[in-house]
Phi, psi and omega in degrees: 000069184253044183272139178289137176302152185303317184285354179254010176296148177296148183266120174252096189298319183296315178295323179294315179297316179300317180296319180292317179296320176296325179290328175300318181286326180091013179244119179199134176290144181301322181295320178294320178299315180295323176295319178298319180298322181282334191253322190275153176278120185296329178293318178295324178296315181295314180297315179298318179297318179295315181296313180294328176295316178296319178298318179298315180296316179297320178297316178298316180297321179294318179296316180297316179296322180294319182289321185278337184298142182286000000 
């Protein structure tokens, strides 16, 4: 039983970003989701989700201000 703890898994940023972006859309194959659960670091997933959410909100606010500005 020499398994690495979940929070000590290596961080693969590109896979983490792809998983978070697919979750934003809500489209993901079950097999891909199960692979992500086994492979990704959950702390990195949460941090990435928070950062991408803030980027999304800032982008929306910027677009709205640009469209509404006189």
